[in-house]
N, C-alpha and C positions, 0 to 999 in steps of 0.2 A: 433535667427533663429526659435527655437521652438515656441517662443511667437507670432511670426507672422504667422507660418504655421498651428499650432494646431487649432486656432479658425476657420480657413477656412475648415479644415478637419471635425471638430466636427459639423459645420453648415451643411456640405454636407451629414453627416450621416442621417439627417432628410429628405433627398430628395431621393425617391425611384428610380429615374432615374440615380442617381449617386451611387447606392448601391454597385456595385462591386468595383469601383474605390475608393470610400471613405473608405470602410471597409478594403480593401487590403492595402491602404496607412496607415491607423491607425495601422494595424497589424504590418507593417514593422517598423513604428516609435516606437511602444511599444517593439518590439523585439530588435531593434538596439540601441535605446536610453533610455532603461528602467531606467538606473541609473540617468538620467537627468530629469525624469518625476515626481518624488514625489511632487513637488510644484503644478503640474497640475492634480494630481491623482483624487482629489475630483470632479473636473469638468468633467474629462473624464468618470469617473464612473457614474456620474449623467446623462450625455447626453446618454451614452450607455444604461443605465437602461431605460431611457425614450423611446428610439427607439425600444428596445427589447419588452417592454410592449405594445407599439403601433403596434408591428408586421409589421414594415415597410419593413423589409428585408426577403428574402427567407431563408429557413432552412440552406443552405450552407453558406450564408453570416452571419447568426446568429452564426454559429459555428466558423467562422473566428473571429467574434467579441469577442466571449468567449475566444478564444486563445489569442487574443490581450490583453484582460483583465488579463489573466493568466500571461503573460509576465510583465505587469504593476505591478500587485500586488506582484509578486515575489521579487521586489526590495524594498518593503516597510517593516518597522518594523512589528513584529508579531501582535502587538495590532491593527495597521492600517489594516493589512491583514484581520484579523478576523472581524473588524467592516465593512469594505467595502464588504467582502464576504457575510456577513449576509444581508447587504443591497441589494446586487445583487440578491441573490437566494430567498429571502423571497417572492417576487411576484410569482415566478415560483412554489415554494412550495405551496403557497395559491391556485394557479390555479389547481395544481395537486391534492391537498387535496380535492377540490370540486369534481373532477372526481372520486376520490377514496372514497368519502363520509366519510372522516375521519377528525378529528380536529387537531391532532398532528401526523405528519408522517415524520420521518427522511428520509434523502435521500436514505439510504440503503434499507429502506422499499419501497421507490419509485421504486428502481431497481427491487425489488422482484415483485411488483404488475404490473409494466408496461413493463417488459422485453419482453413479447410476444405481446404487443400492438404496432403494427407498426406505427400507426398514432401519438402516444404520445411519442414514444421512442426518436426521435431526440433531443428534449430539455433535456431529461434525460441524453443522451450521452454527450451533451454539458456541462451540469452541472457536470457530473461525471469527465470529463476531466479538467474542471476549478477547482473543489475542489481538485483533485489530484495534479494539477500543483501548486496551492498555498500552499498545505500542504507539498509538497516536498520542497518548499522554506523555510518553518518553520523548516524542518529538517536541512537545510543548515545553519540556524541561531542558531541551538541548540535546540533539542526537549525535553531535560530533564525536563524543567519547565512546560511541557504541556502533562503529561501522559494521560489525559482524551482525548485530541485531537488525540494522537497517537492510543489510544484504539479504538476510533470511526473510525479512518481512516482505521485501519486494518480490522475492521468489514465490512466497506464499500467495501474494496477490495475483501474480502472473499465472500460477497454477490454477487458482480459483477461476480466473477469467477464461482460461483455456478449457477447463473441465466442467465447470458449473457456473456460468455467467449469471444464472438466476440469483446467486448470492448477492449480487449487486443491485437487486430489486428490493432488498430488505430495507424497511424503514429504520432498522436499528444500525445500519451501516452508513457512516458518514463518507459518501463517495467523494465529496468535494475535498474533505480533509485528506483522504488517501491520495487524491490527485496532487494536492499541494505538497504533500510529503515526497511524492515522486519527483516533482520539480526541484525541490530542495536537494534530494539525493543525487540528482544529476551533477551537482556541483561538488560532490565529495571528491577528495584526492585519491581515494582507494579505487583502483580500476575494477576489481570484482563487484563492488557495490554499484558502480555506474553501469556495468554490463547488466546486472540483474534489474536495474531500474529501466534501462532501455528495453529489456525484454518485457517488463511490465507494461510499458507504453505501447509496444507493438502488439501486445495481446488486448490492451484496452481499446485502442482506436477502432478496430473493426466492429465493436459493439455500439458505436454511435448510432447504428441503424436499428438495433433491436433491444437496447437497454436504455430507457429514457433518462435515468439519473446520470448515466455516462454521457449521453448526448448533451444534456444540460450543462454539465461541468466543462466539457470540451468547448462548447460554444461560448460559454462565459469566460473561461480562463485559458483557452488554448494558446493565446498569444504569449502567456507566461512560459508555456512549454517551448514554443519556438525561440523565445529569447534565451532560455537556458541551453537549448541545443546549439544555437548560434554562438553563444558564449564559449561553449566547449570547443566548437570547431575553430573559433577565432583565436584559440591559444590557451583557453582555460583548462583544457583536459589534455592528457597525453595522446600523441598521435596514434597509438595502438587502439584507441577507442573510436576512431573515425568511422569504421564500418558499422558500429552499433548506432552512432548518431545518424548515419545515412539510412539505416533501417527505420528509424523513427520518422525521418523526413519522408521516406518512401511511403510509409503507412499513412502519414498525414495527407500526402498528395493523393493517395488512392481512396481514402475514406472521407476527407474533409477538403476537397480541392478548392472550392470557392472561398472558404474561410482561410485556407493556407495562403492563397494569393494576396488577400488583404493583410494577413498577419506578417508575411514576409516583407511587403512594402513598408508597413509601419515600423517593423522591428529594425530594418536595415537603414531607415531614414536618418537617424541621429549620426552626426559626424563622429568618426573614431570608433564606431561599433560595427562589427565585433572586433575590429582591429584598426589601428591608425595607419597601418601599412597598405590597406586596400582603398582604392578610389571608388567614387560613386558609380562610375562606369563598370568597374569590376564587380561591384555588389549587384548592380542591375543585371549583369550578364549571368552571374551565379543564380539569381532568382529566376530568370527566364529559363535557364537550362534545367533547373530542378522542376519547375512547373510543367515542362514539356515531357518529362519522363515519368509516365504513370504505369509502365509495363516492365521496363528494363531496369531491374534493381542493381545489376552490376554497373550500369552506366551511372546511376545515382552515386554509387560508392566512389567511382572515379572522379565525378564532379566535386564531391565533398573533399576528396584527397587533394585535388588541385587547388581548391579554394583555401584549404587549411595551410597549404604551403605558402600561398600568397599572403595570408594573414600573419604568418610567422616569419616572413621575409626569407623563406628558404627556396622559393621557386627558382629553378635553374641552377641550384647549387649541387654539390656532390651528395648532400643529404637527401635531396629530392630524387637523385638517381637511385639511391638505395631504398627509397620508400615504395 
């Protein structure tokens, strides 16, 4: 069936008069049959890239086409995803580099530069959604072998939230999945990846008040974030990252105070979490201290450093004196 239908659809992509019908049909095929499409992936990507470069379709159809490619790539092995993604976005990057008068310009810098440029932003939005979609599929396959990709992905999401938070209003963006990827990334052993992820959350949390999809996911799954942060403070992460975890706690306290009070109480309740070395009294004291500090970020960092030393059994030792 696909072998007879796909050639017709791909041929129609090159006809401007069939723009809406051809692109919408391809999107439906890629969404509903993506696991049957790997043998055809190279051809679909090549034809799609050609029509995108020739600018045959209007902006809305181009974005549909990007969404179709996102569905397609998500069903491929990681190596094939990266190869095809690089092939797809390179012409866009080259065009935008010319506009920005730069030679090497990663996508997150594109977001920074073109966020306020109405004429140039639609392709950036399409690229952002495509990169997000296929990176989420890498997470589904297991991201541990690709900490560099995760690091760059978190930087991209943080930059988007900082420069163009409206991107997170798009129905094509799975905000909940991005949030869960962030929670998972906090547990990576690579410090740069964790730093980028903490930056992502400190950019995300202020938008609980003005981006409804962000507010929903934080309200529903914020406890998972607190648990991951406490796990890192309790000894799961290197001590050099405590300032970054403190930044996330401070942002939660500032933007989600009532929820944070509940989450801290629930998360710290289980015996032995986040460390068997701290008592219930010490955990309660930590919680009360954090909740009191909604203005003084430096004080929150000191509270976190003191608590992590207790969790690691280092409080009062020579290591603590050097910390």
